[in-house]
C-alpha positions as CSV (number, residue, x, y, z in Angstrom):
1,M,-21.5,-24.2,-6.3
2,K,-21.0,-20.7,-7.6
3,Y,-23.3,-17.9,-6.5
4,I,-24.4,-15.6,-9.3
5,P,-26.2,-12.3,-8.5
6,R,-29.6,-11.5,-10.1
7,V,-29.1,-9.6,-13.3
8,S,-31.4,-6.7,-13.8
9,S,-29.8,-5.0,-16.7
10,I,-30.6,-5.9,-20.3
11,I,-27.6,-6.7,-22.6
12,L,-28.1,-7.1,-26.4
13,I,-25.4,-9.0,-28.2
14,S,-27.1,-9.3,-31.6
15,A,-30.2,-8.1,-33.3
16,I,-32.6,-10.9,-32.6
17,T,-36.4,-10.6,-32.0
18,L,-38.4,-13.6,-31.1
19,A,-41.8,-12.4,-32.3
20,G,-41.3,-14.2,-35.6
21,C,-40.1,-17.5,-34.1
22,Q,-42.2,-20.4,-35.3
23,T,-43.4,-23.1,-32.9
24,G,-44.1,-25.6,-35.6
25,G,-47.4,-26.6,-33.9
26,N,-50.9,-26.8,-35.3
27,S,-53.6,-24.6,-34.1
28,I,-55.8,-26.0,-31.3
29,E,-59.0,-25.0,-29.5
30,L,-58.7,-24.4,-25.8
31,G,-61.0,-26.5,-23.7
32,A,-63.7,-25.0,-21.5
33,D,-61.6,-25.9,-18.5
34,A,-58.4,-24.3,-19.7
35,T,-56.9,-21.9,-17.2
36,P,-53.9,-19.6,-17.4
37,L,-50.8,-20.5,-15.5
38,S,-50.1,-18.4,-12.4
39,M,-47.0,-16.3,-12.2
40,G,-45.4,-18.9,-9.9
41,E,-46.3,-21.7,-12.2
42,L,-44.8,-19.9,-15.2
43,Y,-41.6,-19.3,-13.3
44,N,-41.3,-23.0,-12.3
45,Y,-42.2,-24.1,-15.9
46,F,-39.5,-22.0,-17.5
47,A,-36.7,-21.5,-15.0
48,D,-33.5,-23.3,-16.0
49,Q,-35.1,-24.7,-19.1
50,T,-34.4,-24.3,-22.9
51,Q,-37.5,-23.9,-25.1
52,V,-37.0,-25.1,-28.7
53,R,-38.4,-22.5,-31.1
54,G,-38.1,-22.7,-34.9
55,D,-34.5,-23.2,-35.9
56,G,-33.2,-22.1,-32.5
57,G,-34.5,-21.6,-28.9
58,V,-34.4,-19.7,-25.7
59,Y,-32.7,-20.6,-22.4
60,Y,-34.5,-19.0,-19.4
61,S,-32.2,-18.8,-16.4
62,D,-33.7,-19.1,-13.0
63,Y,-32.6,-15.5,-12.1
64,G,-34.4,-13.7,-14.9
65,T,-32.0,-13.5,-17.8
66,L,-32.2,-15.4,-21.1
67,V,-30.1,-16.4,-24.0
68,A,-31.8,-16.6,-27.4
69,L,-30.7,-18.4,-30.6
70,E,-32.3,-17.6,-33.9
71,G,-30.8,-18.1,-37.4
72,G,-27.4,-18.9,-35.9
73,E,-27.3,-15.6,-34.0
74,R,-27.4,-15.3,-30.2
75,A,-28.7,-12.5,-28.0
76,E,-29.1,-11.9,-24.3
77,G,-32.0,-10.3,-22.5
78,T,-34.4,-10.8,-19.6
79,W,-37.7,-12.6,-19.1
80,A,-40.5,-12.2,-16.7
81,S,-43.7,-14.1,-15.7
82,Y,-47.0,-12.5,-14.8
83,D,-50.3,-13.6,-13.4
84,G,-52.8,-14.5,-16.1
85,G,-50.3,-16.8,-17.8
86,K,-48.3,-14.0,-19.5
87,L,-44.6,-14.5,-20.2
88,C,-42.5,-11.7,-21.8
89,R,-39.0,-11.6,-23.2
90,I,-37.2,-8.3,-23.4
91,L,-34.4,-7.4,-25.8
92,E,-33.1,-3.8,-25.8
93,G,-34.2,-1.9,-28.9
94,H,-37.0,-4.2,-29.8
95,E,-40.6,-4.6,-28.9
96,D,-41.4,-7.0,-26.0
97,S,-42.3,-10.5,-27.1
98,C,-45.1,-11.9,-25.0
99,E,-47.2,-15.1,-25.0
100,T,-49.9,-16.5,-22.7
101,Y,-49.7,-20.1,-21.4
102,Y,-52.7,-22.2,-20.3
103,H,-53.3,-25.6,-18.6
104,H,-54.9,-27.6,-21.4
105,G,-55.9,-30.9,-19.9
106,D,-52.6,-32.7,-19.0
107,E,-50.6,-30.4,-21.4
108,I,-49.6,-26.8,-21.7
109,A,-50.9,-24.6,-24.5
110,M,-49.5,-21.3,-25.7
111,E,-51.3,-18.3,-27.3
112,A,-49.2,-16.0,-29.4
113,A,-50.3,-13.5,-32.1
114,G,-53.9,-14.8,-31.8
115,K,-52.9,-18.4,-32.5
116,V,-53.2,-21.2,-29.9
117,T,-50.8,-24.2,-30.1
118,L,-49.4,-26.7,-27.7
119,A,-46.4,-25.1,-26.0
120,P,-43.0,-25.8,-27.7
121,K,-40.8,-28.6,-26.5
122,K,-38.5,-27.9,-23.6
123,M,-35.1,-29.3,-22.5
124,E,-33.7,-29.3,-19.0
125,G,-30.9,-26.8,-18.4
126,D,-29.0,-24.6,-20.9
127,Q,-29.0,-26.5,-24.2
128,I,-28.3,-23.5,-26.5
129,E,-25.0,-25.0,-27.5
130,L,-26.8,-28.2,-28.4
131,L,-29.2,-26.3,-30.6
132,A,-26.4,-24.3,-32.2
133,T,-23.9,-27.1,-32.9
134,G,-25.8,-30.4,-32.6
135,T,-23.5,-31.4,-29.8
136,A,-23.8,-31.0,-26.0
137,R,-22.3,-32.1,-22.8
138,K,-23.5,-35.5,-21.4
139,L,-24.7,-34.7,-17.9
140,F,-24.3,-37.3,-15.1
141,T,-27.4,-39.5,-14.5
142,R,-29.0,-39.6,-11.1
143,D,-27.1,-42.7,-10.1
144,E,-23.8,-41.2,-11.3
145,T,-24.3,-38.0,-9.3
146,I,-25.2,-40.0,-6.1
147,A,-22.1,-42.1,-6.5
148,L,-20.1,-38.9,-7.1
149,V,-20.9,-37.1,-3.9
150,S,-22.1,-39.7,-1.4
151,G,-19.8,-39.8,1.6
152,K,-17.7,-36.9,0.4
153,T,-17.3,-33.2,1.3
154,H,-17.6,-30.4,-1.2
155,D,-14.9,-27.8,-0.7
156,W,-16.3,-24.5,-2.0
157,G,-13.3,-22.4,-0.8
158,D,-13.0,-19.8,1.9
159,H,-13.8,-22.4,4.5
160,N,-17.2,-23.1,3.0
161,G,-18.4,-26.6,2.1
162,A,-21.0,-29.4,2.5
163,Y,-20.8,-33.0,3.5
164,Y,-23.1,-35.5,1.8
165,A,-23.9,-38.5,4.1
166,A,-25.0,-41.7,2.5
167,D,-28.5,-41.4,4.0
168,F,-29.0,-38.1,2.2
169,K,-28.4,-36.0,5.4
170,L,-26.4,-32.8,4.7
171,E,-24.0,-30.9,6.9
172,T,-22.9,-27.5,5.7
173,I,-20.7,-24.6,6.7
174,W,-21.1,-21.2,5.1
175,D,-19.6,-17.9,6.3
176,G,-18.6,-19.6,9.5
177,A,-22.2,-20.8,10.3
178,K,-22.9,-24.6,10.5
179,E,-26.3,-25.9,9.5
180,G,-27.8,-29.2,8.7
181,G,-30.3,-30.2,6.1
182,K,-30.8,-32.8,3.4
183,W,-29.5,-33.4,-0.1
184,S,-31.2,-34.9,-3.1
185,V,-30.7,-35.7,-6.8
186,T,-33.3,-35.1,-9.4
187,D,-34.4,-37.6,-12.0
188,E,-32.2,-35.6,-14.4
189,G,-29.1,-36.0,-12.2
190,A,-28.9,-32.6,-10.6
191,L,-27.7,-32.3,-7.1
192,C,-29.9,-30.1,-4.8
193,W,-29.4,-28.7,-1.3
194,H,-32.2,-28.4,1.2
195,V,-31.0,-26.1,4.0
196,P,-33.7,-24.1,5.9
197,S,-31.8,-20.7,5.8
198,W,-30.9,-21.1,2.1
199,G,-34.4,-21.1,0.8
200,S,-35.3,-22.8,-2.4
201,G,-32.1,-22.5,-4.3
202,P,-31.2,-24.0,-7.7
203,C,-29.5,-27.3,-8.2
204,E,-26.1,-28.2,-9.8
205,S,-25.4,-30.8,-12.6
206,Y,-22.1,-32.4,-13.6
207,F,-20.4,-33.7,-16.7
208,M,-16.9,-34.7,-17.7
209,G,-15.1,-32.1,-19.8
210,A,-11.7,-32.2,-21.5
211,D,-10.0,-30.9,-18.4
212,G,-11.9,-33.0,-15.8
213,L,-15.2,-32.7,-13.8
214,M,-17.3,-29.7,-14.8
215,S,-20.5,-28.3,-13.3
216,V,-23.6,-26.4,-14.5
217,Y,-25.0,-24.0,-12.0
218,K,-27.7,-21.4,-12.9
219,G,-27.0,-22.1,-16.5
220,E,-23.2,-21.3,-16.1
221,E,-20.6,-23.9,-16.9
222,G,-17.4,-24.1,-14.9
223,E,-14.8,-26.3,-13.2
224,A,-16.5,-28.3,-10.5
225,S,-15.6,-27.7,-6.9
226,E,-13.3,-30.2,-5.3
227,L,-14.8,-33.3,-3.6
228,L,-12.9,-34.7,-0.6
229,E,-13.3,-38.2,0.8
230,G,-15.2,-38.4,4.1
231,N,-16.5,-35.6,6.4
232,V,-13.7,-33.1,6.6
233,L,-15.8,-29.9,7.1
234,N,-13.8,-29.1,10.2
235,E,-10.6,-29.2,8.1
236,L,-11.7,-26.7,5.5
């Protein structure tokens, strides 16, 4: 697990705007019971997701930054959700690109430039590389992640770590403080920590790379922290 600070600055790495991205969807009529997503619902809908748009897509990190791909070019920027279903992407030097999202029966609809369509397809995690090259890492399944960590201790360095008991109880040590909690694994195979003082943090996924076990945390790939057999928190 690698902690990454919230990024507030906007960094442009190529001249991309998303206003012209095509969703590929047909126009629809919003039902009488359609309601806009709240700010919190929008955040949960987009955070750590890749939205497929035209010949590219947008990855929305859960700490407010984004990576956009259009026409083979990539750009970085920020995104924000607002009440009333409004979501905006910001790229320096370009007009903001905003849309409004609605509950439409059991689906989500999107209104952009006066046109209402079903919202574009999403994929879990950062899949910009998949969209760019047609290849992507193969993330561990739920069963594979459970088998990977159950009964082991994560060594996060500097005497920090977590022990994953087989009954999904969790023991942690961080900055010298010990705290208990629970651990879980999502249907997509991501490991999540539930510790009262940590709040609702993101989860971590795993895959095998050329150099061994790798992780994806907050959209960032890196070498996975070492896993040690048994409960060895006191030895870290």
